[in-house]
C-alpha positions as a LaTeX table, in Angstrom:
\begin{tabular}{lrrr}
\hline
Residue & $x$ (\AA) & $y$ (\AA) & $z$ (\AA) \\
\hline
Met1 & 0.00 & 0.00 & 0.00 \\
Ser2 & 1.39 & 3.39 & $-0.92$ \\
Arg3 & 2.08 & 6.12 & 1.60 \\
Thr4 & $-0.44$ & 8.50 & 0.02 \\
Trp5 & $-3.46$ & 6.19 & 0.35 \\
Pro6 & $-4.02$ & 6.81 & 4.12 \\
Leu7 & $-3.61$ & 10.55 & 3.53 \\
Leu8 & $-6.26$ & 10.50 & 0.80 \\
Val9 & $-8.65$ & 8.59 & 3.06 \\
Leu10 & $-7.99$ & 11.09 & 5.86 \\
Leu11 & $-8.69$ & 14.03 & 3.54 \\
Ala12 & $-11.92$ & 12.44 & 2.33 \\
Cys13 & $-13.08$ & 11.79 & 5.91 \\
Leu14 & $-12.19$ & 15.34 & 6.95 \\
Gly15 & $-14.13$ & 16.68 & 3.97 \\
Leu16 & $-17.20$ & 14.69 & 5.03 \\
Trp17 & $-16.72$ & 15.92 & 8.61 \\
Leu18 & $-16.59$ & 19.50 & 7.33 \\
Ala19 & $-19.80$ & 18.98 & 5.36 \\
Ala20 & $-21.48$ & 17.51 & 8.46 \\
Ser21 & $-20.36$ & 20.54 & 10.48 \\
Tyr22 & $-21.97$ & 22.86 & 7.96 \\
Gly23 & $-25.09$ & 20.72 & 8.14 \\
Val24 & $-25.24$ & 21.21 & 11.90 \\
Arg25 & $-24.64$ & 24.94 & 11.55 \\
Tyr26 & $-27.28$ & 25.63 & 8.92 \\
Gly27 & $-29.67$ & 22.79 & 9.73 \\
Leu28 & $-29.78$ & 23.04 & 13.52 \\
Met29 & $-28.24$ & 26.27 & 14.75 \\
Glu30 & $-29.48$ & 28.83 & 12.19 \\
Asp31 & $-32.70$ & 27.29 & 10.92 \\
Ala32 & $-35.69$ & 29.44 & 11.88 \\
Arg33 & $-37.82$ & 26.36 & 12.45 \\
Trp34 & $-35.61$ & 25.23 & 15.34 \\
Val35 & $-35.49$ & 28.74 & 16.80 \\
Gly36 & $-39.27$ & 28.77 & 17.05 \\
Leu37 & $-39.57$ & 25.17 & 18.22 \\
Cys38 & $-36.93$ & 25.53 & 20.91 \\
Ser39 & $-38.31$ & 28.79 & 22.28 \\
Val40 & $-41.14$ & 26.82 & 23.91 \\
Pro41 & $-39.93$ & 24.62 & 26.77 \\
Gly42 & $-40.41$ & 21.00 & 25.87 \\
Glu43 & $-38.75$ & 17.68 & 25.68 \\
Val44 & $-37.45$ & 17.77 & 22.14 \\
Trp45 & $-33.98$ & 16.25 & 22.33 \\
Gln46 & $-32.75$ & 18.30 & 19.38 \\
Cys47 & $-33.38$ & 21.44 & 21.42 \\
Gln48 & $-31.23$ & 20.08 & 24.23 \\
Val49 & $-28.42$ & 19.31 & 21.76 \\
Arg50 & $-28.79$ & 22.78 & 20.28 \\
Ser51 & $-28.66$ & 24.35 & 23.73 \\
Leu52 & $-25.55$ & 22.42 & 24.80 \\
Leu53 & $-23.84$ & 23.14 & 21.50 \\
Gly54 & $-24.69$ & 26.82 & 21.93 \\
Leu55 & $-23.06$ & 26.83 & 25.35 \\
Gly56 & $-20.00$ & 25.08 & 23.94 \\
Ile57 & $-19.78$ & 27.68 & 21.19 \\
His58 & $-20.23$ & 30.56 & 23.64 \\
Phe59 & $-17.45$ & 29.32 & 25.91 \\
Gln60 & $-15.30$ & 28.27 & 22.90 \\
Val61 & $-14.85$ & 24.75 & 24.28 \\
Ile62 & $-14.42$ & 23.09 & 20.88 \\
Ala63 & $-11.85$ & 25.62 & 19.67 \\
Trp64 & $-9.76$ & 25.48 & 22.85 \\
Ala65 & $-9.84$ & 21.67 & 22.81 \\
Ala66 & $-8.62$ & 21.72 & 19.20 \\
Leu67 & $-5.84$ & 24.17 & 20.02 \\
Gly68 & $-4.76$ & 22.16 & 23.05 \\
Leu69 & $-4.65$ & 18.94 & 21.06 \\
Ala70 & $-2.70$ & 20.59 & 18.24 \\
Leu71 & $-0.16$ & 22.05 & 20.68 \\
Val72 & 0.33 & 18.72 & 22.45 \\
Ala73 & 0.65 & 17.00 & 19.06 \\
Gln74 & 3.65 & 19.22 & 18.32 \\
Leu75 & 5.44 & 17.85 & 21.38 \\
Val76 & 4.53 & 14.16 & 21.16 \\
Pro77 & 6.80 & 12.16 & 18.83 \\
Arg78 & 5.96 & 9.68 & 16.08 \\
Arg79 & 2.56 & 8.10 & 15.54 \\
Ala80 & 0.97 & 9.31 & 18.78 \\
Gly81 & 1.62 & 12.92 & 17.81 \\
Trp82 & 0.22 & 12.28 & 14.35 \\
Trp83 & $-3.00$ & 10.88 & 15.80 \\
Leu84 & $-3.28$ & 13.80 & 18.23 \\
Ala85 & $-2.99$ & 16.13 & 15.24 \\
Val86 & $-5.79$ & 14.23 & 13.49 \\
Leu87 & $-7.90$ & 14.59 & 16.63 \\
Gly88 & $-7.04$ & 18.29 & 16.70 \\
Leu89 & $-8.37$ & 18.58 & 13.14 \\
Val90 & $-11.51$ & 16.67 & 14.10 \\
Phe91 & $-12.19$ & 19.30 & 16.75 \\
Gly92 & $-10.80$ & 22.22 & 14.74 \\
Leu93 & $-12.94$ & 21.93 & 11.62 \\
Pro94 & $-16.29$ & 22.21 & 13.45 \\
Ala95 & $-14.83$ & 25.03 & 15.52 \\
Leu96 & $-14.03$ & 26.88 & 12.29 \\
Val97 & $-17.58$ & 26.41 & 11.06 \\
Leu98 & $-19.33$ & 27.03 & 14.38 \\
Tyr99 & $-18.44$ & 30.66 & 15.03 \\
Thr100 & $-15.04$ & 30.30 & 16.77 \\
Ala101 & $-12.74$ & 30.74 & 13.81 \\
Ser102 & $-10.39$ & 33.16 & 15.56 \\
Ile103 & $-8.95$ & 30.40 & 17.77 \\
Ala104 & $-9.66$ & 27.39 & 15.58 \\
Val105 & $-7.63$ & 28.69 & 12.65 \\
Phe106 & $-4.46$ & 28.37 & 14.72 \\
Ala107 & $-5.42$ & 24.86 & 15.80 \\
Val108 & $-6.08$ & 23.73 & 12.22 \\
Val109 & $-2.81$ & 25.20 & 10.96 \\
Leu110 & $-0.79$ & 23.65 & 13.80 \\
Ala111 & $-2.45$ & 20.27 & 13.37 \\
Gly112 & $-1.90$ & 20.39 & 9.62 \\
Leu113 & 1.77 & 21.24 & 10.09 \\
Arg114 & 2.15 & 18.32 & 12.47 \\
Leu115 & 0.53 & 15.98 & 9.95 \\
Val116 & 3.00 & 16.84 & 7.21 \\
Arg117 & 6.06 & 16.88 & 9.46 \\
Arg118 & 8.38 & 13.97 & 8.86 \\
Ser119 & 8.84 & 11.80 & 11.95 \\
Ser120 & 12.32 & 11.06 & 13.19 \\
Val121 & 13.55 & 7.52 & 12.64 \\
Ala122 & 15.36 & 7.12 & 15.95 \\
\hline
\end{tabular}
């Protein structure tokens, strides 16, 4: 198996994850139907998810988690650091889409740099 095959699979999965993040943003967070439905107290589980996601966005939890993972990935050697960078991207892409781009852009750049860095052999 060539070395580029896992990278292509990773890029395809990250593209799907980015599309899903946009789906959450425009389908759940900004859709006027959910705004009206969730204004009335009820037991709709989508409203609870929307509320918790709104709190996470407000306190920038996703963006700070992505930045923390990307920073730690810079320090951890070999495969573990690579996987931490992937996890940083998994948190960073939704943070870019969900209103916390000022912090998440640094996390995505750092995680991307860690992914392309060549690991030491020793």
